Phi, psi and omega in degrees: 000139180290147178277109185291343183254019186303321186256001180299130175085351186293311182296323179293317178302313180298319181294323177298317181292315181296321183276342179082015177176168182287317184298314181295321179294321180297319180295318182292319184275347180084013180253173177277162178299320183293323178298312181299316180297318181294321179298319178292319178297316178297322181294316179295321180296318181293323180280336181078022177221157173273126180265328184231137168267125187247141169232178181292338182247344186206168173233157176212140179289137169284167178304319178292322180297323180294317179295317180294322179299314182299318179294322182292319178301317179291324179298314180295318179298318178299316180297318178296321179291323178300316178297315181300321180294320180291316183275358179063028180283356178290351178300320179232108183294145179222168176097198182255129175258112184261120187229142171239134177211158179298146185302305185294313182296319180297314183295317190260341183240340186247354182302317179293325179294313179297318180299312179294320181295313182291327178290325182282328183235082185294345180276358180258136173256133181262122173253101192248120176253114179265101186198155174257358186292154180298141184234136169267099188306313184285307183297327180271000172074028180276141172279331186203136176231134180247127182218145176260132180201150178277339179213121181277128179293153176301138185202154176276356180283155172276136178237142180229118180285126183245346180201152178224139183213148175276159178261128188241147171253126187219161175202168175279159177298323183294318179299312181296327176293320183281329188239359178095151182262112181294122180272338181225143180308330180299335182287348179299334182296342179261006184246163175277118183241150180254125186243141182265112191284351177284348173278146183297314180243071188292337182261006178249111184253124182254139180228148181230121180274175186288352176267357178091013181269131181266145173230124179250120184245131172267107189274159176280120187271098178282318179223134172247131182204152174260008180237106183295328180298315178294316178300320179294323176302318178289322179297320180292348174271004174088028186261354179169193183245142181226154178239113188217160171297144186299332183297340177286332195232017182304315182295315181294326178291320180292325180279344184085006177293333175236145179254133181276129179260151173058041180289356175268005175261166176281126181276125173293159183243150176234141180252148173253126183245147167257125182246137178211161193295317188207147174269344185303311178227080177288122184291157182300325180302313181287318182300314181289329176296319180293328178297318177293315181299321182296319183286322188264339184234307186296319182293341177274352179238067195292000178287352184270145171252093189263164182283161171234130179291000000 
């Protein structure tokens, strides 16, 4: 026999977590504080586990509560999408699209995408996090996360490759004039190098020649930073050598402000991915965002074999 109380309290529980407290959740849902509190207590009693640790000033998810919350968020999303499919409300996306993307890539490659998307769909609000920090897509409530990586970690998330770029080692002519032009990657150990600390082995730079021989160099770390834009600013002042995806430096390479090193080596490639929770019920907000993304960005990077929804 079906459990008639299977979904009781779930929406209230999710709202309490999102709002960060019973009072705020009561205000959003239009119920009293006591009603919200009783719903959570009944839900915990029915499940036989504590979902929230409560103090007079705050609440916090228990380990069981965190797992249950993630499942409930997905359950509500699926239910909303099912209703949207039936009512055909997917024709015009509405609500908040929560996106996280790297600062540089977002600023220089996605600004037109965001502009076109928002202009085309005025009922959508964009909640944009410009950051390179690790994101828990589901727990943090993101619809979409964009990240650049040479190797995508195993994940239950759906990934769509949206851009590809080679990784380049560069410096200014003035730096090379003052400190010498390295003819072989092994010579980098004698140079001032700028390292990106979000990489696991940020001070180990690997090179592959066209004969298939690998060279692994432990570089001298002149500057450590988690912000590539700042590091590039310093490199363009002639302070050292940096290794970055080409999309960061296309303009400087074309103008000659930066010089490409080791161009007789095989360039490794880095991919930019859009990650999202599920393909089963892709929301209209995400679906229409990808349509704009596909037209303005992916089609310009034709080396990709991209998905079709």
